[in-house]
C-alpha positions as a Markdown table, in Angstrom:
| # | Residue | x | y | z |
|---|---|---|---|---|
| 1 | Met | 75.5 | 78.1 | 88.4 |
| 2 | Gln | 72.4 | 78.5 | 91.1 |
| 3 | Gly | 71.0 | 77.6 | 94.3 |
| 4 | Arg | 67.4 | 76.1 | 94.4 |
| 5 | Gly | 64.9 | 79.0 | 95.5 |
| 6 | Gln | 67.8 | 81.2 | 95.2 |
| 7 | Lys | 66.4 | 83.3 | 92.2 |
| 8 | Thr | 63.4 | 84.0 | 90.4 |
| 9 | Leu | 63.0 | 82.7 | 86.6 |
| 10 | Leu | 63.6 | 85.0 | 84.3 |
| 11 | Ser | 63.1 | 84.9 | 80.2 |
| 12 | Gly | 65.4 | 82.4 | 78.7 |
| 13 | Glu | 65.7 | 80.1 | 81.7 |
| 14 | Arg | 65.1 | 76.8 | 83.0 |
| 15 | Leu | 66.3 | 75.5 | 86.1 |
| 16 | Tyr | 66.7 | 72.3 | 88.0 |
| 17 | Pro | 66.2 | 70.0 | 84.9 |
| 18 | Thr | 66.7 | 66.4 | 86.6 |
| 19 | Ser | 67.0 | 64.4 | 83.3 |
| 20 | Pro | 68.7 | 64.3 | 80.3 |
| 21 | Gly | 65.6 | 64.1 | 79.1 |
| 22 | Glu | 64.8 | 67.5 | 80.7 |
| 23 | Val | 67.9 | 68.9 | 79.7 |
| 24 | Glu | 66.8 | 68.3 | 76.2 |
| 25 | Ala | 63.5 | 69.7 | 76.6 |
| 26 | Ala | 64.6 | 72.7 | 78.1 |
| 27 | Phe | 67.2 | 73.1 | 75.3 |
| 28 | His | 64.3 | 73.0 | 72.4 |
| 29 | Asn | 62.5 | 75.5 | 74.3 |
| 30 | Leu | 64.8 | 78.0 | 74.3 |
| 31 | Thr | 65.6 | 78.0 | 70.8 |
| 32 | Arg | 62.1 | 77.4 | 69.1 |
| 33 | Ala | 61.5 | 81.3 | 69.6 |
| 34 | Ser | 65.2 | 82.7 | 69.0 |
| 35 | Gly | 66.3 | 80.1 | 66.7 |
| 36 | Asp | 70.3 | 79.8 | 66.8 |
| 37 | Ile | 71.5 | 80.9 | 70.1 |
| 38 | Glu | 73.6 | 79.9 | 72.1 |
| 39 | Val | 73.1 | 77.4 | 75.2 |
| 40 | Tyr | 74.8 | 77.0 | 78.6 |
| 41 | Leu | 74.4 | 74.4 | 81.1 |
| 42 | Glu | 75.6 | 75.5 | 84.7 |
| 43 | Pro | 75.3 | 73.3 | 87.7 |
| 44 | Tyr | 73.2 | 73.3 | 90.5 |
| 45 | Ile | 74.9 | 74.4 | 93.8 |
| 46 | Asp | 73.5 | 73.0 | 96.9 |
| 47 | Lys | 74.4 | 74.7 | 100.0 |
| 48 | Pro | 71.6 | 73.7 | 102.8 |
| 49 | Thr | 73.3 | 75.3 | 105.7 |
| 50 | Gly | 74.3 | 78.1 | 103.7 |
| 51 | Arg | 73.7 | 81.9 | 104.1 |
| 52 | Glu | 72.4 | 84.1 | 100.9 |
| 53 | Leu | 74.8 | 87.6 | 101.0 |
| 54 | Arg | 74.8 | 90.0 | 98.5 |
| 55 | Ile | 78.0 | 92.1 | 97.7 |
| 56 | Ser | 77.6 | 95.7 | 95.7 |
| 57 | Ile | 80.5 | 98.3 | 94.5 |
| 58 | Arg | 78.0 | 101.3 | 94.1 |
| 59 | Pro | 78.9 | 104.8 | 92.6 |
| 60 | Asp | 78.9 | 107.9 | 95.1 |
| 61 | Arg | 78.9 | 111.2 | 93.3 |
| 62 | Val | 81.5 | 112.7 | 96.6 |
| 63 | Phe | 82.6 | 109.1 | 97.4 |
| 64 | Gly | 83.7 | 107.6 | 94.9 |
| 65 | Pro | 83.0 | 104.0 | 94.6 |
| 66 | Val | 81.0 | 102.3 | 97.6 |
| 67 | Ile | 81.3 | 98.7 | 98.9 |
| 68 | Ala | 78.2 | 97.6 | 100.7 |
| 69 | Leu | 77.6 | 93.8 | 102.3 |
| 70 | Ser | 74.6 | 92.3 | 103.0 |
| 71 | Glu | 71.6 | 89.7 | 103.4 |
| 72 | Gly | 70.7 | 88.7 | 99.7 |
| 73 | Gly | 67.4 | 89.2 | 99.1 |
| 74 | Ile | 65.1 | 92.6 | 99.1 |
| 75 | Ala | 65.7 | 93.1 | 102.9 |
| 76 | Pro | 68.6 | 95.6 | 103.2 |
| 77 | Asp | 66.6 | 97.5 | 100.8 |
| 78 | Ile | 63.8 | 97.6 | 103.6 |
| 79 | Tyr | 65.9 | 97.8 | 106.7 |
| 80 | Asp | 68.8 | 99.7 | 105.3 |
| 81 | Ala | 71.0 | 96.4 | 107.3 |
| 82 | Cys | 74.2 | 96.9 | 105.4 |
| 83 | Ser | 77.8 | 97.1 | 105.8 |
| 84 | Ile | 79.7 | 99.7 | 103.8 |
| 85 | Ala | 83.7 | 100.7 | 103.5 |
| 86 | Leu | 85.4 | 103.1 | 101.3 |
| 87 | Pro | 87.7 | 101.1 | 98.8 |
| 88 | Pro | 90.9 | 100.2 | 98.9 |
| 89 | Leu | 89.8 | 97.6 | 101.9 |
| 90 | Asn | 92.7 | 95.6 | 104.1 |
| 91 | Pro | 92.4 | 92.8 | 106.3 |
| 92 | Arg | 91.0 | 95.1 | 109.1 |
| 93 | Leu | 89.0 | 96.6 | 106.9 |
| 94 | Val | 87.4 | 93.6 | 106.0 |
| 95 | Gly | 86.9 | 92.4 | 109.5 |
| 96 | Glu | 85.5 | 95.7 | 110.3 |
| 97 | Met | 82.7 | 94.7 | 107.9 |
| 98 | Leu | 82.3 | 91.0 | 109.1 |
| 99 | Gly | 81.9 | 92.3 | 112.4 |
| 100 | Val | 79.0 | 95.3 | 111.9 |
| 101 | Pro | 76.9 | 93.4 | 114.5 |
| 102 | His | 73.7 | 92.2 | 112.2 |
| 103 | Val | 76.4 | 91.3 | 109.8 |
| 104 | Ala | 78.0 | 89.1 | 112.5 |
| 105 | Arg | 74.7 | 87.7 | 113.4 |
| 106 | Leu | 74.0 | 86.7 | 109.6 |
| 107 | Leu | 77.5 | 85.2 | 109.5 |
| 108 | Gly | 77.5 | 83.3 | 113.0 |
| 109 | Pro | 76.1 | 79.9 | 114.0 |
| 110 | Leu | 71.7 | 80.2 | 113.1 |
| 111 | Arg | 68.9 | 77.6 | 113.6 |
| 112 | Gln | 71.6 | 74.6 | 114.6 |
| 113 | Met | 73.6 | 75.4 | 111.3 |
| 114 | Pro | 77.6 | 76.3 | 111.4 |
| 115 | Ala | 79.0 | 79.4 | 111.4 |
| 116 | Val | 80.4 | 81.0 | 107.8 |
| 117 | Ala | 83.9 | 80.1 | 107.2 |
| 118 | Arg | 85.1 | 83.8 | 107.0 |
| 119 | Glu | 88.2 | 83.2 | 105.1 |
| 120 | Pro | 86.7 | 83.1 | 101.6 |
| 121 | Leu | 84.5 | 85.9 | 102.6 |
| 122 | His | 87.9 | 88.1 | 103.4 |
| 123 | Asp | 89.0 | 87.0 | 100.2 |
| 124 | Ile | 86.6 | 87.8 | 98.0 |
| 125 | Leu | 85.9 | 91.3 | 99.8 |
| 126 | Leu | 89.7 | 91.7 | 99.2 |
| 127 | Arg | 88.8 | 91.3 | 95.2 |
| 128 | Val | 85.6 | 93.4 | 94.8 |
| 129 | Ser | 88.4 | 96.4 | 96.4 |
| 130 | Glu | 90.7 | 95.4 | 93.4 |
| 131 | Leu | 87.6 | 95.3 | 90.4 |
| 132 | Ala | 86.9 | 99.1 | 92.4 |
| 133 | Ser | 90.4 | 100.7 | 92.9 |
| 134 | Glu | 91.9 | 99.4 | 89.2 |
| 135 | Leu | 88.8 | 99.4 | 87.1 |
| 136 | Pro | 87.2 | 102.9 | 87.1 |
| 137 | Cys | 85.5 | 102.0 | 83.7 |
| 138 | Leu | 83.4 | 99.3 | 86.6 |
| 139 | Arg | 80.6 | 101.8 | 87.3 |
| 140 | Ala | 78.3 | 99.5 | 89.8 |
| 141 | Leu | 79.0 | 95.2 | 90.3 |
| 142 | Asp | 76.4 | 94.0 | 91.8 |
| 143 | Ile | 76.3 | 90.3 | 93.4 |
| 144 | Ser | 73.1 | 89.9 | 94.0 |
| 145 | Ser | 73.3 | 85.9 | 95.5 |
| 146 | Leu | 76.6 | 84.8 | 97.4 |
| 147 | Leu | 76.0 | 81.6 | 99.2 |
| 148 | Ala | 78.6 | 81.0 | 102.0 |
| 149 | Asp | 78.7 | 78.4 | 104.6 |
| 150 | Glu | 80.8 | 76.7 | 106.6 |
| 151 | His | 83.0 | 74.9 | 103.7 |
| 152 | Gly | 83.4 | 77.8 | 102.0 |
| 153 | Ala | 81.7 | 80.5 | 99.3 |
| 154 | Ile | 80.5 | 80.9 | 95.6 |
| 155 | Val | 79.0 | 83.4 | 93.5 |
| 156 | Thr | 75.9 | 82.4 | 91.9 |
| 157 | Asp | 74.3 | 85.5 | 90.3 |
| 158 | Val | 76.2 | 88.9 | 89.5 |
| 159 | Arg | 75.6 | 91.7 | 87.1 |
| 160 | Met | 78.3 | 94.5 | 86.3 |
| 161 | Asp | 77.6 | 98.3 | 84.5 |
| 162 | Ile | 80.7 | 99.6 | 82.8 |
| 163 | Arg | 80.9 | 102.7 | 81.2 |
| 164 | Pro | 83.4 | 104.4 | 78.8 |
| 165 | Leu | 87.0 | 106.1 | 80.4 |
| 166 | Pro | 87.5 | 110.0 | 79.9 |
| 167 | Ala | 90.5 | 110.4 | 77.2 |
| 168 | Val | 92.7 | 111.8 | 80.5 |
| 169 | Arg | 92.5 | 110.4 | 83.7 |
| 170 | Asp | 94.2 | 109.8 | 86.7 |
| 171 | Arg | 94.7 | 106.8 | 87.5 |
| 172 | Tyr | 93.0 | 106.7 | 91.2 |
| 173 | Gly | 90.7 | 109.6 | 90.1 |
| 174 | His | 87.8 | 107.9 | 90.7 |
| 175 | Met | 88.1 | 107.5 | 94.4 |
| 176 | Ala | 88.3 | 109.2 | 97.4 |
| 177 | Ile | 90.9 | 106.9 | 99.0 |
| 178 | Tyr | 94.4 | 107.0 | 97.5 |
| 179 | Pro | 95.5 | 102.8 | 97.5 |
| 180 | Tyr | 98.8 | 101.3 | 98.8 |
| 181 | Pro | 101.1 | 102.2 | 96.3 |
| 182 | Ala | 102.6 | 98.9 | 96.3 |
| 183 | Gln | 105.0 | 99.8 | 93.4 |
| 184 | Phe | 107.2 | 102.0 | 95.0 |
| 185 | Gly | 108.7 | 98.7 | 97.2 |
| 186 | Gly | 111.4 | 97.1 | 96.1 |
| 187 | Asp | 114.8 | 95.6 | 98.3 |
| 188 | Trp | 118.1 | 97.1 | 99.0 |
| 189 | Thr | 121.8 | 96.5 | 100.2 |
| 190 | Leu | 123.7 | 98.5 | 102.2 |
| 191 | Lys | 126.8 | 98.8 | 102.0 |
| 192 | Asn | 127.6 | 96.6 | 104.9 |
| 193 | Gly | 125.7 | 94.1 | 103.1 |
| 194 | Thr | 122.1 | 94.0 | 105.1 |
| 195 | Ile | 119.5 | 93.5 | 102.9 |
| 196 | Cys | 116.5 | 96.2 | 104.0 |
| 197 | Thr | 113.0 | 96.7 | 102.6 |
| 198 | Ile | 112.3 | 100.1 | 100.9 |
| 199 | Arg | 107.9 | 100.4 | 100.7 |
| 200 | Pro | 106.0 | 103.1 | 101.3 |
| 201 | Ile | 104.2 | 103.1 | 105.3 |
| 202 | Arg | 101.5 | 101.5 | 106.5 |
| 203 | Pro | 99.2 | 102.5 | 109.4 |
| 204 | Glu | 100.4 | 98.8 | 110.8 |
| 205 | Asp | 104.0 | 100.2 | 111.4 |
| 206 | Ala | 103.1 | 102.4 | 114.7 |
| 207 | Asp | 105.1 | 100.7 | 117.2 |
| 208 | Ala | 107.9 | 99.8 | 114.2 |
| 209 | Leu | 108.6 | 104.2 | 113.8 |
| 210 | Gln | 107.7 | 104.4 | 117.7 |
| 211 | Ala | 110.6 | 102.0 | 118.7 |
| 212 | Phe | 112.9 | 103.9 | 115.7 |
| 213 | Val | 112.2 | 106.9 | 116.9 |
| 214 | Arg | 113.0 | 106.1 | 120.3 |
| 215 | Gly | 116.6 | 105.3 | 119.5 |
| 216 | Leu | 117.5 | 107.9 | 117.6 |
| 217 | Ser | 120.0 | 110.4 | 119.1 |
| 218 | Pro | 118.6 | 113.7 | 120.8 |
| 219 | Arg | 120.7 | 115.5 | 117.6 |
| 220 | Thr | 119.5 | 113.1 | 115.2 |
| 221 | Lys | 115.7 | 113.6 | 116.9 |
| 222 | Tyr | 116.1 | 117.7 | 116.5 |
| 223 | Tyr | 117.6 | 117.8 | 113.2 |
| 224 | Arg | 114.6 | 116.2 | 112.2 |
| 225 | Tyr | 111.6 | 117.7 | 113.8 |
| 226 | Phe | 113.5 | 120.9 | 114.8 |
| 227 | Ser | 112.8 | 120.9 | 118.2 |
| 228 | Ala | 113.7 | 117.8 | 121.1 |
| 229 | Val | 111.4 | 115.1 | 121.3 |
| 230 | Ser | 111.7 | 111.8 | 123.0 |
| 231 | Glu | 109.0 | 110.4 | 121.1 |
| 232 | Leu | 105.9 | 110.5 | 118.8 |
| 233 | Thr | 102.7 | 111.3 | 120.4 |
| 234 | Gln | 99.8 | 108.7 | 119.4 |
| 235 | Lys | 98.2 | 111.5 | 117.7 |
| 236 | Leu | 101.4 | 112.0 | 115.6 |
| 237 | Leu | 102.0 | 108.3 | 115.4 |
| 238 | Ala | 98.7 | 108.1 | 113.9 |
| 239 | Arg | 99.6 | 111.7 | 111.6 |
| 240 | Tyr | 102.5 | 110.3 | 110.2 |
| 241 | Thr | 101.4 | 106.5 | 109.7 |
| 242 | Gln | 97.5 | 106.2 | 108.4 |
| 243 | Ile | 98.3 | 108.8 | 105.2 |
| 244 | Asp | 96.6 | 109.9 | 101.9 |
| 245 | Tyr | 99.1 | 108.1 | 99.6 |
| 246 | Gly | 97.2 | 110.9 | 97.0 |
| 247 | Arg | 98.5 | 113.9 | 98.3 |
| 248 | Glu | 101.9 | 112.2 | 100.8 |
| 249 | Leu | 104.1 | 109.6 | 100.6 |
| 250 | Thr | 106.7 | 107.9 | 103.4 |
| 251 | Leu | 109.0 | 105.9 | 102.5 |
| 252 | Val | 110.6 | 103.4 | 105.6 |
| 253 | Ala | 113.6 | 100.9 | 105.4 |
| 254 | Thr | 113.0 | 98.1 | 107.2 |
| 255 | Val | 115.0 | 94.7 | 108.1 |
| 256 | Arg | 113.5 | 91.6 | 110.1 |
| 257 | Arg | 115.5 | 91.1 | 113.4 |
| 258 | Gly | 113.7 | 88.8 | 115.9 |
| 259 | Gly | 110.7 | 88.2 | 114.0 |
| 260 | His | 110.0 | 91.9 | 113.8 |
| 261 | Ala | 110.4 | 94.5 | 111.5 |
| 262 | Arg | 113.0 | 97.1 | 112.5 |
| 263 | Met | 113.6 | 100.6 | 110.7 |
| 264 | Leu | 116.3 | 101.7 | 109.5 |
| 265 | Gly | 115.3 | 105.3 | 108.2 |
| 266 | Glu | 112.5 | 107.3 | 106.2 |
| 267 | Ala | 111.6 | 109.7 | 104.3 |
| 268 | Asn | 108.3 | 111.9 | 103.9 |
| 269 | Tyr | 107.1 | 114.5 | 100.7 |
| 270 | Thr | 104.1 | 115.6 | 101.5 |
| 271 | Ala | 102.5 | 117.4 | 98.0 |
| 272 | Leu | 101.8 | 121.4 | 98.3 |
| 273 | Pro | 98.9 | 123.5 | 97.2 |
| 274 | Asp | 99.8 | 124.4 | 93.9 |
| 275 | Gly | 100.2 | 120.2 | 93.1 |
| 276 | Lys | 103.4 | 120.6 | 91.6 |
| 277 | Thr | 105.4 | 120.8 | 94.5 |
| 278 | Cys | 106.0 | 118.3 | 97.2 |
| 279 | Glu | 108.0 | 119.7 | 100.5 |
| 280 | Phe | 110.5 | 116.6 | 102.1 |
| 281 | Ala | 112.2 | 115.3 | 105.4 |
| 282 | Ile | 114.2 | 112.0 | 105.8 |
| 283 | Met | 115.6 | 110.6 | 108.7 |
| 284 | Ile | 118.2 | 107.7 | 109.3 |
| 285 | Ala | 118.9 | 105.6 | 112.1 |
| 286 | Asp | 122.4 | 106.7 | 113.6 |
| 287 | Glu | 124.0 | 103.3 | 114.0 |
| 288 | Thr | 123.1 | 103.4 | 109.6 |
| 289 | Ala | 125.0 | 106.4 | 108.6 |
| 290 | Gly | 127.1 | 105.9 | 106.1 |
| 291 | Gln | 125.9 | 103.1 | 104.8 |
| 292 | Gly | 124.3 | 104.9 | 101.5 |
| 293 | Leu | 120.4 | 104.3 | 102.8 |
| 294 | Gly | 120.1 | 108.6 | 103.2 |
| 295 | Ser | 121.0 | 108.6 | 99.1 |
| 296 | Arg | 118.8 | 105.7 | 98.2 |
| 297 | Leu | 116.0 | 106.7 | 100.3 |
| 298 | Met | 116.1 | 110.0 | 98.5 |
| 299 | Arg | 116.5 | 109.1 | 95.3 |
| 300 | Cys | 113.7 | 106.8 | 95.6 |
| 301 | Leu | 111.3 | 109.5 | 97.1 |
| 302 | Met | 112.3 | 111.1 | 94.1 |
| 303 | Asp | 111.5 | 109.3 | 91.6 |
| 304 | Ala | 107.6 | 108.7 | 93.9 |
| 305 | Ala | 107.6 | 112.5 | 93.8 |
| 306 | Arg | 108.2 | 112.4 | 90.3 |
| 307 | Gln | 105.4 | 109.4 | 89.2 |
| 308 | Gln | 103.0 | 111.3 | 90.9 |
| 309 | Gly | 103.5 | 114.7 | 88.4 |
| 310 | His | 105.4 | 117.0 | 90.7 |
| 311 | Thr | 108.1 | 118.8 | 89.0 |
| 312 | Glu | 110.3 | 120.5 | 92.3 |
| 313 | Ile | 110.6 | 118.8 | 95.5 |
| 314 | Arg | 112.4 | 121.3 | 98.4 |
| 315 | Gly | 112.7 | 120.9 | 101.8 |
| 316 | Gln | 114.4 | 123.1 | 105.0 |
| 317 | Val | 117.5 | 121.5 | 106.8 |
| 318 | Leu | 119.6 | 123.2 | 109.6 |
| 319 | Arg | 122.3 | 125.3 | 108.5 |
| 320 | Asp | 124.9 | 123.0 | 111.4 |
| 321 | Asn | 122.9 | 119.8 | 110.0 |
| 322 | Glu | 126.8 | 118.7 | 107.9 |
| 323 | Pro | 125.5 | 115.7 | 107.1 |
| 324 | Met | 122.5 | 116.2 | 105.6 |
| 325 | Leu | 123.9 | 119.5 | 103.5 |
| 326 | Ser | 126.2 | 117.2 | 102.4 |
| 327 | Leu | 123.5 | 115.0 | 100.8 |
| 328 | Met | 121.7 | 117.6 | 99.0 |
| 329 | Asp | 125.0 | 118.7 | 97.1 |
| 330 | Ala | 125.4 | 115.1 | 96.2 |
| 331 | Leu | 121.9 | 114.8 | 95.2 |
| 332 | Asp | 122.6 | 118.2 | 92.9 |
| 333 | Phe | 119.9 | 120.3 | 95.5 |
| 334 | Ile | 120.2 | 124.4 | 95.0 |
| 335 | Val | 120.5 | 125.9 | 98.9 |
| 336 | Arg | 119.2 | 128.7 | 99.5 |
| 337 | Leu | 119.7 | 131.0 | 103.2 |
| 338 | Thr | 116.8 | 132.1 | 104.5 |
| 339 | Asp | 115.9 | 134.6 | 107.5 |
| 340 | Glu | 114.0 | 132.1 | 109.6 |
| 341 | Ala | 115.2 | 132.7 | 113.2 |
| 342 | Asp | 116.5 | 128.8 | 114.0 |
| 343 | Gly | 118.9 | 129.0 | 111.3 |
| 344 | Ala | 117.6 | 127.1 | 108.2 |
| 345 | Val | 118.2 | 126.8 | 105.0 |
| 346 | Glu | 116.1 | 125.9 | 102.2 |
| 347 | Val | 116.8 | 123.2 | 100.1 |
| 348 | Ser | 114.9 | 122.9 | 96.2 |
| 349 | Arg | 116.0 | 120.4 | 93.2 |
| 350 | Ser | 113.8 | 120.1 | 90.2 |
| 351 | Leu | 112.0 | 116.5 | 89.7 |
């Protein structure tokens, strides 16, 4: 597929035949020298109000795959005017890429031409991010000509560089940022019949997490944070919701109430330096106690840690936290006394 004036004629190509006779002549010209070859006829793409864009995946020795968006042609190579981001992308990150000043001007109204439709570009960038994340064999990709206008966008020229994979590898070892682990999500029913969703936490859960912590009793907060807190600071909210899924995981249990997601519990593990052991913490809403959620969250957390290659999970529990100690006993954790001044015991279990 090709738009007029968007591409230089290459060997083995004939552009813009305008009649059946010209198509036939082009076919004979292509096959005369090469003999028995396949010839493809592609439609002509006409977008008179379109902009030519370029999207690429390039490998970086430190950061792994890097996604770049720019104007088509050689101008970005001269002026280094492109918007870049590390995969995995999400709608917010895509919005930031499209909002970079020189890109935003290119996509906006130009010389009596309407602005480019943003939604198709959002979708294409998200799909390119999936390719970068899920295909480590894809060393590089270059969509050198993407024609976009107020109606949509279409790729007219693309090249890919595929390399063999090593025999032993981590699924996302080629990336600087671990993708959102959606495979650890699912629905579960509490003892009272309420259906909740258990899933990994996301950055946009910050407000829900703050509301969850504010609604806890002082005693429950103390058992979780080992100190008296009323709410989380903005720094802690960012720390708990914007996580590196490659080295830690927080699972949250939520229900939809009043059009908003409300948290009922959260459980977290963080990988320790040895790469095999992880440390956990868990907290359940007071009104949800006794509904089996703590046990379910811990089992989901342990399954996820096991799938991520951890062989042991451990944590600390205050000695007077009888509900948590009972849960640890039910899950076959080993309890060890410590010399901690705050009266905590260590609990651990092999995975």
